[in-house]
C-alpha positions in Angstrom: -3.4 -8.7 -118.3 -4.3 -11.6 -115.9 -0.7 -12.4 -115.0 -0.4 -9.0 -113.2 -3.0 -10.2 -110.7 -2.4 -13.9 -110.2 -1.2 -16.9 -112.1 -3.6 -19.2 -114.0 -2.6 -22.2 -112.0 -3.3 -20.3 -108.7 -6.7 -19.3 -110.1 -7.4 -23.0 -110.9 -6.8 -23.9 -107.2 -9.6 -21.5 -106.3 -12.2 -23.4 -108.3 -13.7 -25.2 -105.3 -14.5 -21.8 -103.8 -16.8 -20.8 -106.7 -19.9 -22.3 -105.1 -19.2 -20.5 -101.9 -18.7 -17.1 -103.6 -21.8 -17.6 -105.7 -23.8 -18.5 -102.6 -22.7 -15.3 -100.9 -23.6 -13.3 -103.9 -27.1 -14.8 -104.1 -27.7 -14.4 -100.3 -26.4 -10.8 -100.4 -28.9 -9.7 -103.0 -30.8 -12.5 -104.8 -32.3 -10.2 -107.4 -29.1 -8.5 -108.5 -26.6 -11.3 -108.1 -27.0 -12.5 -111.7 -26.9 -9.0 -113.0 -23.6 -8.3 -111.2 -22.1 -11.5 -112.7 -23.3 -10.6 -116.2 -21.8 -7.1 -115.9 -18.5 -8.5 -114.6 -18.3 -10.9 -117.5 -18.6 -8.0 -119.9 -16.1 -5.8 -118.1 -13.7 -8.7 -117.6 -11.0 -7.2 -115.3 -12.8 -4.7 -113.1 -12.6 -1.3 -111.7 -10.1 -2.0 -108.9 -7.4 -4.5 -109.9 -5.6 -4.1 -106.6 -8.7 -4.9 -104.6 -9.3 -8.0 -106.8 -5.8 -9.2 -106.3 -6.0 -8.7 -102.6 -9.2 -10.8 -102.5 -7.6 -13.6 -104.5 -4.6 -13.7 -102.3 -6.8 -13.9 -99.2 -8.7 -16.8 -100.7 -5.5 -18.6 -101.7 -4.5 -18.9 -98.1 -7.5 -21.1 -97.4 -7.2 -23.5 -100.3 -4.8 -26.3 -101.1 -5.0 -29.2 -103.6 -8.7 -28.8 -104.3 -9.5 -28.7 -100.5 -10.9 -25.8 -98.6 -8.9 -25.5 -95.4 -10.4 -22.5 -93.8 -13.4 -22.7 -91.5 -16.8 -21.7 -92.9 -16.9 -18.7 -90.5 -13.5 -17.5 -91.7 -14.6 -17.9 -95.3 -17.8 -15.9 -94.7 -15.9 -13.2 -92.9 -13.4 -12.9 -95.8 -16.2 -12.6 -98.4 -18.1 -10.1 -96.4 -15.1 -7.8 -96.4 -15.5 -7.1 -100.2 -18.3 -5.5 -102.1 -20.4 -7.8 -104.3 -19.1 -6.4 -107.6 -15.5 -7.4 -106.6 -16.8 -10.9 -105.8 -18.5 -11.2 -109.1 -15.3 -10.1 -110.9 -13.5 -12.8 -108.9 -15.8 -15.4 -110.2 -15.3 -14.3 -113.8 -11.6 -14.2 -113.3 -11.5 -17.8 -112.1 -13.8 -19.0 -115.0 -11.9 -17.2 -117.7 -8.2 -17.5 -116.8 -7.9 -20.7 -114.8 -5.4 -23.2 -116.2 -6.5 -26.0 -116.3 -9.9 -24.5 -116.9 -13.1 -25.5 -115.1 -14.2 -27.5 -118.1 -11.1 -29.1 -119.8 -10.6 -28.8 -123.6 -11.5 -32.4 -124.4 -14.8 -32.1 -122.6 -15.6 -28.8 -124.3 -14.9 -30.4 -127.7 -17.0 -33.4 -126.8 -20.0 -31.2 -125.7 -19.9 -29.3 -129.0 -19.6 -32.5 -131.0 -22.5 -34.1 -129.2 -24.6 -31.0 -129.8 -23.7 -31.1 -133.5 -24.6 -34.8 -133.8 -27.6 -35.2 -131.6 -28.9 -31.6 -131.1 -29.6 -29.9 -127.7 -32.9 -31.4 -126.6 -32.0 -34.4 -124.5 -29.8 -33.8 -121.5 -28.8 -37.5 -121.3 -27.0 -37.2 -124.6 -24.3 -35.1 -122.7 -23.8 -37.6 -119.8 -20.8 -39.3 -121.4 -18.6 -36.2 -121.8 -19.7 -34.7 -118.5 -18.8 -37.9 -116.5 -15.2 -37.7 -117.7 -14.7 -34.4 -115.9 -12.7 -34.2 -112.7 -15.3 -34.7 -109.8 -14.5 -31.3 -108.3 -14.9 -29.5 -111.6 -18.1 -31.5 -112.3 -19.7 -30.5 -109.0 -18.6 -26.9 -109.3 -20.0 -26.7 -112.8 -23.3 -28.0 -111.4 -23.3 -25.3 -108.7 -22.7 -22.6 -111.3 -25.7 -24.0 -113.2 -27.8 -24.0 -110.0 -26.8 -20.4 -109.4 -27.9 -19.3 -112.9 -31.1 -21.3 -112.4 -31.9 -19.2 -109.2 -31.6 -16.0 -111.3 -34.9 -14.3 -112.1 -36.2 -15.9 -115.4 -35.7 -12.9 -117.5 -32.0 -12.9 -116.7 -31.2 -16.6 -117.3 -30.7 -16.3 -121.0 -28.5 -13.2 -120.7 -26.4 -14.9 -118.1 -26.0 -18.1 -120.2 -25.0 -16.0 -123.2 -22.4 -14.2 -121.0 -20.9 -17.2 -119.2 -21.1 -19.9 -121.9 -18.1 -18.7 -123.8 -16.0 -18.7 -120.6 -17.2 -22.2 -119.5 -17.8 -24.2 -122.7 -15.6 -22.5 -125.3 -11.8 -22.0 -125.4 -9.6 -19.6 -127.2 -9.3 -21.7 -130.4 -13.1 -21.8 -130.9 -14.8 -19.1 -132.9 -17.3 -17.2 -130.8 -19.6 -16.3 -133.7 -19.7 -19.9 -134.9 -20.1 -21.7 -131.6 -21.4 -19.0 -129.2 -25.1 -19.7 -129.6 -24.6 -23.4 -129.4 -22.5 -23.1 -126.2 -25.2 -20.9 -124.7 -27.9 -23.4 -125.6 -25.9 -26.2 -124.0 -25.4 -24.2 -120.8 -29.1 -23.3 -120.7 -30.0 -27.0 -121.0 -27.8 -27.8 -118.0 -29.2 -24.8 -116.1 -32.8 -26.0 -116.6 -31.9 -29.6 -115.5 -29.1 -28.9 -113.1 -30.5 -31.3 -110.4 -30.8 -34.3 -112.6 -27.6 -33.6 -114.7 -25.2 -32.9 -111.8 -27.0 -34.7 -109.0 -27.3 -31.5 -106.9 -30.4 -31.3 -104.7 -33.0 -28.6 -105.3 -32.3 -25.4 -103.4 -33.9 -25.2 -99.9 -36.4 -22.5 -99.3 -35.0 -19.5 -97.5 -37.1 -20.1 -94.4 -35.8 -23.6 -94.0 -32.1 -23.4 -94.3 -29.4 -21.9 -96.5 -26.7 -23.6 -98.6 -23.2 -22.4 -98.5 -21.6 -23.8 -101.6 -21.7 -27.5 -101.6 -22.4 -27.7 -97.9 -25.8 -26.8 -96.4 -25.4 -24.7 -93.2 -27.7 -23.5 -90.5 -26.9 -19.9 -89.4 -23.6 -20.1 -91.3 -21.7 -20.9 -88.1 -22.4 -24.6 -87.4 -23.8 -27.7 -89.0 -27.1 -29.0 -87.7 -28.1 -32.6 -88.0 -30.2 -32.0 -91.2 -27.6 -30.0 -93.0 -24.8 -32.5 -92.1 -26.9 -35.3 -93.6 -27.3 -33.3 -96.9 -23.6 -32.6 -97.0 -22.8 -36.3 -96.5 -25.2 -37.3 -99.2 -23.3 -35.0 -101.6 -20.0 -36.6 -100.8 -21.6 -40.1 -101.2 -23.0 -39.1 -104.6 -19.5 -38.0 -105.7 -18.1 -41.3 -104.4 -20.7 -43.4 -106.2 -20.3 -41.3 -109.4 -16.7 -42.5 -109.5 -17.0 -46.1 -108.2 -20.6 -47.3 -108.9 -22.8 -44.8 -110.7 -25.7 -47.2 -110.8 -26.2 -46.6 -107.0 -26.5 -42.8 -107.3 -30.3 -43.2 -107.0 -30.2 -44.8 -103.6 -28.3 -42.1 -101.7 -31.5 -40.5 -100.3 -32.9 -43.9 -99.2 -29.7 -44.9 -97.4 -29.8 -41.8 -95.3 -33.6 -42.0 -94.8 -33.4 -45.6 -93.4 -29.9 -45.8 -91.8 -27.6 -43.9 -89.5 -24.4 -42.3 -90.9 -22.1 -44.7 -88.9 -23.9 -47.7 -90.3 -23.7 -46.4 -93.8 -20.0 -45.6 -93.5 -19.3 -49.1 -92.1 -21.2 -50.7 -95.0 -19.4 -48.5 -97.6 -16.1 -49.4 -96.1 -16.7 -53.1 -96.0 -17.9 -53.0 -99.7 -15.2 -50.8 -101.2 -12.4 -50.8 -98.6 -12.4 -47.0 -98.8 -14.7 -44.1 -97.9 -15.7 -40.7 -99.3 -13.0 -38.1 -98.6 -15.6 -35.7 -97.3 -16.5 -38.0 -94.4 -13.0 -38.1 -92.9 -13.4 -35.4 -90.4 -16.9 -36.5 -89.3 -15.7 -40.1 -88.7 -12.6 -38.9 -86.8 -14.9 -36.8 -84.5 -17.2 -39.8 -84.0 -14.2 -42.1 -83.4 -13.0 -39.7 -80.7 -16.5 -39.7 -79.1 -16.5 -43.6 -79.4 -19.8 -43.8 -81.2 -19.8 -47.4 -82.4 -16.6 -46.9 -84.4 -14.5 -50.0 -83.5 -14.3 -50.9 -87.2 -12.7 -47.6 -88.1 -8.9 -47.2 -88.1 -8.0 -43.7 -89.1 -4.4 -44.6 -89.8 -5.2 -47.5 -92.2 -8.4 -46.3 -93.8 -8.3 -45.2 -97.4 -10.3 -42.3 -98.6 -11.4 -41.5 -102.1 -9.5 -38.2 -102.4 -11.6 -36.7 -105.2 -14.1 -34.6 -103.3 -13.8 -31.1 -101.9 -14.1 -30.9 -98.1 -13.7 -28.4 -95.3 -11.0 -29.3 -92.8 -12.6 -27.6 -89.8 -16.0 -28.8 -88.7 -17.7 -28.1 -85.3 -18.4 -31.0 -83.0 -20.9 -33.3 -84.5 -23.6 -35.2 -82.5 -24.5 -38.5 -84.0 -27.7 -40.4 -83.3 -27.1 -44.1 -83.1 -29.5 -46.0 -85.3 -32.0 -48.2 -83.7 -35.4 -49.7 -84.5 -38.3 -48.3 -82.6 -41.0 -50.8 -83.2 -42.4 -53.2 -80.5 -40.5 -56.3 -81.3 -38.3 -58.5 -79.2 -34.6 -59.2 -80.1 -35.3 -62.9 -81.0 -38.1 -62.0 -83.5 -35.9 -59.2 -85.0 -33.0 -61.6 -85.4 -35.3 -64.1 -87.2 -36.7 -61.4 -89.5 -33.2 -60.2 -90.4 -32.2 -63.8 -91.2 -35.1 -64.2 -93.6 -34.4 -60.8 -95.2 -30.7 -61.5 -95.5 -31.5 -64.9 -97.1 -33.8 -63.2 -99.6 -31.4 -60.5 -100.6 -28.3 -62.8 -100.7 -30.1 -65.4 -102.9 -31.4 -62.5 -105.1 -27.8 -61.4 -105.7 -26.6 -65.0 -106.4 -29.6 -65.5 -108.7 -29.0 -62.3 -110.6 -25.3 -62.9 -111.0 -26.0 -66.4 -112.2 -28.4 -65.3 -115.0 -26.2 -62.3 -115.9 -23.2 -64.6 -116.4 -25.3 -67.2 -118.2 -26.5 -64.5 -120.6 -23.1 -62.9 -121.2 -20.9 -66.0 -121.4 -23.2 -68.5 -123.0 -26.4 -67.1 -124.5 -24.8 -64.3 -126.5 -22.2 -66.8 -127.9 -24.9 -69.2 -128.9 -26.8 -66.4 -130.6 -23.8 -65.3 -132.6 -23.2 -68.9 -133.8 -26.8 -69.4 -134.7 -26.7 -66.3 -136.8 -23.7 -67.5 -138.7 -21.3 -64.8 -137.3 -18.7 -67.5 -136.5 -19.0 -69.2 -139.9 -21.3 -71.8 -141.4 -19.4 -74.8 -140.0 -20.0 -73.6 -136.4 -23.6 -72.8 -137.2 -24.2 -76.3 -138.6 -22.5 -78.0 -135.6 -24.4 -76.1 -133.0 -27.5 -78.4 -133.0 -29.9 -75.5 -132.6 -31.6 -73.4 -135.3 -31.8 -69.6 -135.1 -35.5 -69.9 -134.4 -34.9 -72.3 -131.5 -32.2 -70.0 -130.0 -34.4 -67.0 -130.3 -37.3 -68.8 -128.6 -35.3 -70.4 -125.8 -32.7 -67.8 -125.1 -34.2 -64.6 -126.6 -35.7 -61.4 -125.5 -37.8 -62.8 -122.6 -34.7 -64.0 -120.7 -32.8 -60.7 -121.4 -35.8 -58.7 -120.0 -35.6 -60.7 -116.8 -31.9 -60.0 -116.4 -32.4 -56.3 -117.0 -35.2 -56.2 -114.4 -32.9 -58.0 -111.9 -30.2 -55.3 -112.4 -32.8 -52.7 -111.3 -33.8 -54.9 -108.4 -30.2 -55.2 -107.2 -29.9 -51.4 -107.1 -33.1 -51.2 -104.9 -32.1 -53.9 -102.5 -28.6 -52.4 -102.0 -30.2 -50.4 -99.2 -30.7 -53.8 -97.4 -27.4 -55.3 -98.6 -25.1 -52.5 -97.7 -26.4 -52.0 -94.2 -27.7 -55.0 -92.2 -28.2 -53.1 -89.0 -31.6 -52.0 -87.5 -33.0 -48.9 -89.2 -33.6 -45.4 -87.9 -36.9 -45.5 -89.7 -39.6 -47.3 -87.7 -40.8 -49.3 -90.7 -37.7 -51.5 -90.3 -36.0 -53.6 -92.9 -39.2 -55.6 -93.4 -41.0 -52.4 -94.4 -38.1 -51.4 -96.8 -38.3 -54.8 -98.5 -42.1 -54.6 -98.8 -41.8 -51.1 -100.4 -39.3 -52.5 -102.9 -41.6 -55.4 -103.9 -44.5 -53.1 -104.2 -42.5 -50.8 -106.5 -41.1 -53.6 -108.6 -44.3 -55.7 -108.8 -45.5 -54.4 -112.2 -42.1 -54.9 -113.7 -41.9 -58.4 -112.3 -45.3 -59.3 -113.9 -44.2 -57.7 -117.2 -41.1 -59.8 -117.5 -41.9 -63.1 -115.7 -45.3 -63.5 -117.4 -44.1 -64.0 -121.0 -41.2 -66.1 -119.9 -43.2 -68.5 -117.8 -46.0 -68.7 -120.4 -43.4 -69.9 -122.9 -41.4 -72.2 -120.6 -43.2 -75.4 -121.5 -42.6 -74.9 -125.2 -39.0 -74.0 -124.4 -38.5 -77.2 -122.4 -39.9 -79.3 -125.3 -37.6 -77.6 -127.8 -34.6 -78.2 -125.5 -35.4 -81.9 -124.9 -36.0 -82.4 -128.6 -32.6 -80.8 -129.4 -30.9 -83.1 -126.8 -32.5 -86.2 -128.4 -31.2 -85.2 -131.8 -27.7 -84.7 -130.5 -27.8 -88.1 -128.8 -29.0 -89.8 -132.0 -26.3 -88.0 -134.0 -23.7 -89.1 -131.5 -24.7 -92.7 -131.7 -24.8 -92.6 -135.5 -21.3 -91.2 -135.7 -20.1 -93.3 -132.8 -18.3 -90.3 -131.3 -18.1 -88.9 -127.8 -18.5 -85.3 -126.7 -15.1 -83.6 -126.4 -14.5 -80.0 -125.5 -11.5 -77.7 -125.2 -10.7 -76.1 -121.8 -9.5 -73.0 -123.6 -11.9 -70.1 -124.1 -13.6 -69.6 -127.4 -15.8 -72.0 -129.3 -14.4 -74.6 -131.7 -16.0 -74.7 -135.1 -17.4 -78.2 -134.6 -18.8 -77.6 -131.1 -22.5 -78.3 -130.3 -24.5 -76.3 -127.8 -23.9 -78.9 -125.0 -20.1 -78.9 -125.6 -20.1 -75.1 -125.6 -21.9 -75.1 -122.3 -19.4 -77.5 -120.7 -16.6 -75.3 -122.0 -18.1 -72.1 -120.6 -18.7 -73.8 -117.2 -15.0 -74.8 -117.1 -13.9 -71.1 -116.7 -17.0 -69.5 -115.1 -17.1 -70.7 -111.5 -20.6 -69.4 -110.9 -22.0 -71.7 -113.6 -20.1 -74.9 -112.6 -22.8 -76.2 -110.2 -25.1 -76.3 -113.3 -22.5 -77.9 -115.6 -24.3 -81.2 -115.9 -27.8 -79.6 -116.4 -28.1 -76.7 -118.7 -31.9 -76.9 -118.4 -31.6 -75.9 -114.7 -30.7 -72.4 -115.9 -33.8 -72.2 -118.0 -36.1 -73.1 -115.2 -34.4 -70.8 -112.6 -36.8 -67.8 -113.3 -39.8 -70.2 -113.2 -38.9 -71.4 -109.7 -37.7 -68.0 -108.4 -41.0 -66.1 -108.6 -42.9 -68.2 -106.0 -40.0 -68.0 -103.6 -40.5 -64.2 -103.2 -44.0 -64.9 -101.8 -42.7 -67.6 -99.4 -40.1 -65.2 -98.0 -42.7 -62.4 -97.5 -45.2 -64.8 -95.8 -42.4 -65.9 -93.4 -41.5 -62.3 -92.6 -45.2 -61.4 -91.9 -45.6 -64.4 -89.6 -42.4 -63.5 -87.7 -43.0 -59.8 -87.2 -46.6 -60.2 -86.1 -49.7 -58.0 -86.6 -48.5 -55.4 -84.1 -45.5 -54.5 -86.2 -45.8 -51.2 -88.0 -44.9 -52.7 -91.4 -47.1 -55.8 -91.1 -49.9 -54.5 -93.4 -47.3 -53.4 -95.9 -45.6 -56.8 -96.0 -49.0 -58.5 -96.4 -49.9 -56.0 -99.2 -46.6 -56.9 -101.0 -47.4 -60.6 -100.6 -50.8 -60.0 -102.2 -49.2 -58.1 -105.1 -46.9 -61.1 -105.7 -50.0 -63.4 -105.7 -51.5 -61.2 -108.3 -48.3 -61.5 -110.3 -48.4 -65.3 -110.1 -52.1 -65.4 -111.0 -51.4 -63.1 -113.9 -48.7 -65.4 -115.1 -51.1 -68.3 -114.9 -53.5 -66.3 -117.2 -50.6 -65.7 -119.6 -49.9 -69.4 -119.8 -53.5 -70.2 -120.6 -53.6 -67.5 -123.2 -50.5 -68.8 -124.8 -51.7 -72.4 -124.8 -55.1 -71.4 -126.3 -53.2 -69.4 -129.0 -51.1 -72.5 -129.9 -54.2 -74.7 -130.0 -56.0 -72.4 -132.3 -53.3 -71.6 -134.8 -51.0 -74.7 -134.6 -53.5 -77.4 -133.6 -51.5 -78.3 -130.5 -51.5 -77.5 -126.8 -48.4 -77.4 -124.7 -48.6 -79.7 -121.6 
C-alpha cells in the first residue's frame, strides 16, 4: 500500500525531480536505465520499501511548491547514495501514485478522445490537450519522453507499454480497452519529443551533460553555454504561457543578444519575467552588470517554471557589436531599422484590424448571413466582395503575422548585438527568408489591384447616384453591429468610430486597399538606406545588398504578374485594365 510509504500529495510535490532522477539513471548506465525502469514498473513497490521511503523523505527536504530548493551538488550526492534499482522504483512510485497525477484526468481523457477521433499519426492533433497541462507537468512529461527516446531502440516499445498506463490512463479506464492506444500515444510523443514539448535534442556525451531540465558542466557549476540553454528553457515555458507564437525565436534571441538585454526587453514588453531567471538577475544586479532597470522588490515573475534556488556565481558577457563602425553610423542604422520594424507592426495591425472588423463583416452580409435586407443595402455584390476583399488580402495578413514573429528579435531588443552581423544582418536574413512568401502573396494582390480600384470606384458612383435619387444622406449608428439598411461606406464609418487604429482612414476606405501596393517598394528603400549607411566594410553589407536584390526580383515578378493578368483579361474579356 502506497500510504505506508508516503502520501500521494507528497509524491506529487516530487514531480519536478523526475527529470533529475531519470538523468542520473541514464548517466549511471545508459544501456540498462530503461530496463531498470521497465522492471520497476512491473514490480510496482520494490524489494526494500524502507529504503524507498528513506529516499523519498530525503528528496522531500529539497522540494517546495514545485521548486527544487537544494543545490545541484546536494541533489547529485543524494541520488548517488542509492542503487539505481531504488531510483527506478522511486520514478514509478511518483508516476503511479501522485495526486494530482503528472497528467491530469481531463488531459488524459482529451488525449484518448483525440486518438479516437483523428488517429495517432499527426503529433499536432494532440497540441490542444497538452497545452492545457500545468507548465511543470508539461515539461516533466517531455523529459520522460526524452528519456524513453534515449533508450536503445529495441527497448522503446516495451518501455512505452509499461509506462503508458501510469502516465496516460487512470484507474477508471480499462487497461485492455485503452492500453494499446495509450502506448501508441506515448510512443508518438517519444519519437517527436523535441517538437512536441519544445525540449532541445540531447547533447552528445563528449560535449556536455544535462541534469534534468538544466544543462550542467561537470555537475558542479554552470558554464556560460549551459546557462544559456537553461535560460532558453525558462523562456520557452514563459512564451508557452504568454505568447506561444514566439516559441520559435528563443534560439535566435540568445544567438544575437545578451541575456541582460533579452531580460530587459521581456520585462518592458510583459512587465514580468520568467521565474527561472530570478536568481541569475539577482546575481547580476549585485555585480552591477547593466541592471539599473531591474528592481528585485517590485519585479513580477511568472511563477510557473521549476527553478533551482542555489546557483553558483554567474559571469555575464555584456553585449556589444564588434564590427568596424562608428557610433554615429550605428545610431543612424538603428534609426532606420527601428523605423522599418515599427512601421511594419503598425501596417500589420492596421490590416489585421481591417480584416477582422470590416472585411469579415462585409463578407457575411454579401453572403446573406445577416438577411436579404442587409445584403440588398450593402451596395456590393458577393462577386465584388470576393474580388476586392477576398483571399489575396487574407494571404497578405497571414504572411505579415509570420513576419512579425521574425522581426520580434529586432523589436524586443534594440541594443547592439553580440553577433558581429549586427541588427542590419539580422534584418537582411529575415528578408531573404521571407522573400519567396512575399512574392507569393504580393504578386496576385498587386496584379489585381487596378481591377479592384475600378470596381470600388464604380460601387461608389452607384451609391452616390442612389443617394441623389432618394435625396437621402448617409447616416450611421455609433453602436457596434451593422444596421440592416447600411451600405458598405456607412458600415466603414461605423467600424472606424470604435476602432482607433482605423480612424485615420475613415474618410478614405480605398487607402486600405492600396496599403499593400505601396508597402512593398518601401522595404527596398529601407534596405538601400541601411546599405548606404553601414558602408562596404561592414560585415553584413553584402547580405543587405543581397536582400535588396531579392526584393527587386519580387517587384519585377509582381510586374510580370500584372502583365499576365492584363493579357488574360484582354484575351478573354476584350478589355485591358489601365
